[in-house]
C-alpha positions in Angstrom: 87.9 179.2 159.5 90.2 178.0 157.2 93.4 177.8 159.6 91.2 175.5 161.7 91.1 173.0 158.5 95.3 172.9 157.9 95.0 172.1 153.8 98.4 170.5 154.9 97.2 168.7 157.6 99.6 165.4 157.8 98.7 163.9 162.0 95.2 164.3 163.4 96.9 164.8 167.3 98.2 168.3 165.6 96.2 171.3 166.9 96.0 174.7 166.7 97.0 176.3 170.1 95.0 178.9 171.3 97.5 181.4 173.0 97.5 184.6 173.5 100.9 186.8 173.3 103.2 189.5 171.5 104.9 189.5 168.4 108.7 188.3 168.6 111.7 189.8 167.4 112.4 186.9 165.3 109.2 187.4 163.6 109.4 191.2 163.0 113.1 190.3 162.0 111.4 188.2 159.3 108.3 190.0 158.4 110.0 193.3 158.0 112.8 192.0 155.8 113.3 189.8 152.6 115.5 187.0 154.1 113.6 184.4 154.0 113.9 181.9 157.3 113.9 179.4 155.1 115.8 180.0 151.8 115.0 178.0 148.7 117.6 175.2 148.1 120.3 176.6 145.5 119.6 173.6 143.5 116.4 174.4 142.9 114.6 176.8 139.6 111.1 177.2 140.3 109.7 178.1 136.6 106.3 179.5 137.9 105.2 180.0 141.2 101.6 179.7 140.5 100.1 176.4 140.0 96.3 174.8 140.3 95.1 175.0 143.2 92.0 173.1 144.9 89.6 176.1 144.5 91.3 177.3 141.0 88.8 178.5 138.8 86.1 177.9 141.7 84.3 181.6 142.0 82.5 180.6 145.3 85.6 178.7 147.0 88.1 181.1 145.6 86.1 184.0 147.1 86.0 181.8 150.2 89.8 181.8 150.2 90.5 185.4 149.8 87.6 186.3 152.3 89.4 184.4 154.9 92.9 185.7 154.6 91.5 189.0 155.1 90.0 187.6 158.3 93.1 185.9 159.9 95.6 188.8 158.8 93.0 191.2 160.9 93.9 188.4 163.6 97.9 188.6 163.8 98.7 190.1 166.5 95.9 190.5 168.5 96.6 187.9 171.0 92.9 186.3 170.6 95.5 183.4 168.8 98.2 182.6 168.1 100.4 183.9 164.9 102.2 180.9 164.2 98.3 179.2 163.3 97.7 182.2 161.4 100.5 182.0 159.1 99.5 178.5 158.4 96.4 178.9 158.2 96.8 181.9 155.3 99.6 179.5 153.5 97.0 177.0 153.7 94.4 179.6 151.9 97.2 180.2 149.3 98.2 177.0 148.7 94.1 176.4 147.7 94.1 179.7 145.6 97.8 177.8 143.7 99.3 181.3 144.6 103.2 179.3 146.1 104.3 183.3 146.9 101.5 183.6 149.4 101.8 180.2 150.7 105.8 180.2 150.8 105.9 183.4 152.4 103.5 183.1 155.0 104.9 179.0 156.4 108.8 181.1 156.0 106.9 183.7 158.5 105.6 181.0 160.6 108.9 178.9 161.1 110.7 182.5 161.9 107.9 182.6 164.5 108.6 179.3 166.0 111.4 177.5 164.8 111.3 174.3 166.7 108.0 173.4 165.5 107.5 171.3 162.3 104.2 171.7 160.8 105.4 175.1 159.1 107.9 172.6 157.6 106.0 169.7 156.7 103.3 172.8 154.9 106.2 174.4 153.1 108.2 171.2 151.8 104.2 170.1 150.6 104.6 173.8 148.5 107.5 172.8 147.2 107.0 169.5 146.1 103.5 171.1 144.0 106.4 173.5 142.4 109.5 171.2 141.2 111.3 172.2 144.0 112.4 169.2 145.3 115.7 169.4 146.9 114.4 172.8 148.9 110.8 170.0 149.9 113.6 167.5 150.8 115.2 169.8 153.2 111.8 171.2 154.9 110.8 167.6 155.5 114.5 166.8 157.3 113.9 169.8 159.2 110.6 169.5 160.1 111.5 165.8 161.5 114.4 167.1 163.3 112.7 169.6 164.8 109.9 167.2 166.1 111.3 163.4 165.7 108.5 161.4 167.5 105.6 163.1 165.2 105.5 160.0 162.8 103.3 161.4 160.3 106.6 163.7 159.4 109.0 160.9 159.4 106.2 159.2 157.0 105.9 161.4 154.5 110.1 162.2 154.8 110.1 158.9 153.6 107.3 158.8 150.9 108.5 161.8 149.5 112.5 160.7 148.9 111.3 156.6 148.0 109.5 158.9 145.1 111.9 161.9 144.0 115.1 160.2 145.0 114.7 156.6 144.5 118.3 156.4 143.7 119.8 158.3 146.2 120.3 155.7 149.4 122.3 157.7 151.4 119.6 160.2 152.2 116.7 157.0 152.1 118.7 155.0 154.4 119.1 158.4 156.5 115.9 158.5 156.7 115.2 155.2 157.6 117.2 155.7 159.8 116.5 158.6 161.5 112.2 157.0 161.3 113.8 153.4 163.5 115.9 154.9 165.7 112.4 157.4 166.7 109.8 154.0 166.4 111.8 150.7 165.5 109.8 148.3 163.7 107.0 150.4 162.4 104.1 148.2 159.9 103.6 152.4 158.1 108.1 152.5 157.9 108.6 149.2 156.3 106.0 149.5 154.2 107.5 152.4 152.2 110.6 150.8 152.7 109.4 148.0 151.2 108.1 149.1 148.2 111.5 151.6 148.1 113.1 148.0 147.7 110.7 146.4 144.8 111.7 149.4 143.1 114.9 149.0 143.1 114.7 145.4 142.2 115.9 144.2 145.5 113.2 141.3 145.5 114.5 139.4 148.4 115.1 142.9 151.0 111.5 143.6 149.9 110.5 140.1 151.2 112.2 140.1 154.3 110.9 143.5 154.6 106.7 142.7 154.0 107.5 140.2 156.1 108.4 142.0 159.3 105.5 144.0 158.2 103.3 140.4 158.0 104.6 140.1 161.8 103.5 143.4 163.5 100.5 143.7 160.9 96.6 143.0 162.2 94.9 140.1 160.9 92.7 142.3 158.3 96.2 142.3 156.3 97.6 139.6 156.1 96.0 138.5 152.5 97.3 141.8 151.3 100.5 141.2 152.5 100.7 137.8 152.1 99.6 138.3 147.8 102.5 141.1 147.5 105.3 138.3 148.9 103.9 136.0 146.6 104.0 138.6 143.8 107.7 139.4 144.5 108.9 135.5 145.2 107.4 134.9 141.7 110.1 137.3 140.2 
């Protein structure tokens, strides 16, 4: 079943919670109204909700995803699987099909059901990045980190996104770096993103300092590549 794969999975440790339960009042409210639990940022304009998904143009895979959507919908409210996971699974299938409207609707339903779990926010952020709704994506990444700050992958995805889409927004990026640092301290993966961002900003001395810390914290197998990058920056 497609929802077990989670198309936008961000961390290997995130699994499916298989628990029984009735529909909550929050889910009922979100599903029966047009008010989104996670609205689009007013700064964004989505030109088209359709995009080229991984299955677009492949008849067999498209049929597979559509069949999976029908199957997952048939499980909603039955108690065998948690509706949160089912909605994310349906949203993931919509992503594969390039159906932005369906993906947004189902991730939003998952958020309405369990607003303090991060996966639906992170997947919605990926979707909004795909649709060019960058402010909404930034909001969703920030929320994923806020509700589950101990999940490193959410922190990394947020930082990668911000340094690529908002490279000149220093306050926003520094705040994200601070969030990650408070939770994990000096972490090579975080510092590497920071070093790459600093390099893009032309702040070579600061980037070298960050890479040197990465080197100190990294295994021997990475030393040569880090040394090469430091040497490249020193030559600038």
